[in-house]
N, C-alpha and C positions, 0 to 999 in steps of 0.2 A: 510808578514814579517814586523817587527817593526823597519825599518830602521831610521825612523825620530828620535826617542828618543835617538838612539845611534849616531846620526849625520853621518850616512853612505849614500853615494850616489854611484850609479852604472853607469858607462859609457855604452853608447849603444853598444860599440864594445867589452864589457866584456862577457866572457863565464862563467856562474856560475850556481850552483845548491844549493838547500837549503831545509831544513825541519824545523819543529817546534815540540818540545816536550811539550805537555800540561799535566798538573797534576791538581788534585783537589785543589781548593783554600784553604788555602792561599799560597800554594806552588807556586813557580814562573814558568812562561812559559819560555822556552829556545828556542831561534831561532839560527840555525846554518846555516852558509852560507859558501860555498867554491868557491873561485875564481879560475877557471880552465883555465884562459887566458894563463898562462905559464905552460903547462903540467908537466914539470920537477920540478916546484916549486909551487904547489898549496898553496893557502893561506886560512886558516880556520879562520872564525870570529864567535864568539858566544856572544849572548846578553841574559841575563836573566832579565826578567821584572816581578815585583810583583804587585799585586792589593792591595790597602790599606784595 
């Protein structure tokens, strides 16, 4: 996952799942992360990163 460019950090006690959608360049790669720590309120984060 590309957490650094997005400024994300994940605590050790966080329950999460994630996937990445990759496409042919120059289309962006999209990283999707779901924080499942609070099952009633999952948080979804998506970051799209392009290559120059």
